[in-house]
N, C-alpha and C positions, 0 to 999 in steps of 0.2 A: 448497669449492666444498656438500660439505654443511649449516656451517655459513645460507649463503645460501640454502641449502636449505628449513631449517628454522624461519630467520631471517621468509625467502615464508609459508612453510604459514604462522605463525604471524601475519603482519599481515592474510592469506586469510580467514582466521580471523575474528581478530577483529572485521575491518570485518561476514562474513556475519552475526556475533550484534550485534554492531550498528544493522546491517537487518533481520534479522529480528524484534528489539526494536522498529526503527520500526513494521512492516509488523501482529505483531500490538494497536499503538497503535490503527493507523489502520483496522485492524478493527472490531475497538472501537467506533471515536467512530462509522462506518457498519454493526453490523451492523442494528439496527433498522430503519435505514433501505433499504439494501438490500434487508431482506428485505421487507417492506413496497413498492416503489417499484420492484422489478429484483428478484427468486427467479426466474426462470423466465432469464437473464442465461449461460451458461456463461464464466466468470474466463475472461481468458487478449487476448490483444489489447488488450487496453485501453475491450471490448468493460462491466466495470462500470466502468466510470470514464466515459465517454461515456452510462452510463446515468445514473446517480448526477448526472453533466453535462445530462445532457435539464430534472432534478426537483428542483437547486439552490434554486429559491425556495422546492420541499416542505419539504426538509429540517434537520435539527437542524443550530444555530449550529457543533454542534463537526463536521460530520459533511460543511458543507459549506466551513468550512478543512481538513479530510484532502482532497480535491474540489478547490479549488484550487489547490492546493499540490500536487499531480499529475495537473492537465488540463494539455497540451501549447500552448504557444503564451504 
């Protein structure tokens, strides 16, 4: 049981680290666009992605790619 818990914990940590790295890269790709178009938007609930989606044609190509990858549908 203890070994199974350790393996599960390790797998969870590796998955979290991968997700954090991806989020940091996405944040970097869209930081300037967020500040320009969505500065007053409160993060959470998909509000930032929605705001950036509303300005999709005005975003940098790197941020457009991130928004398209994170948009539902």
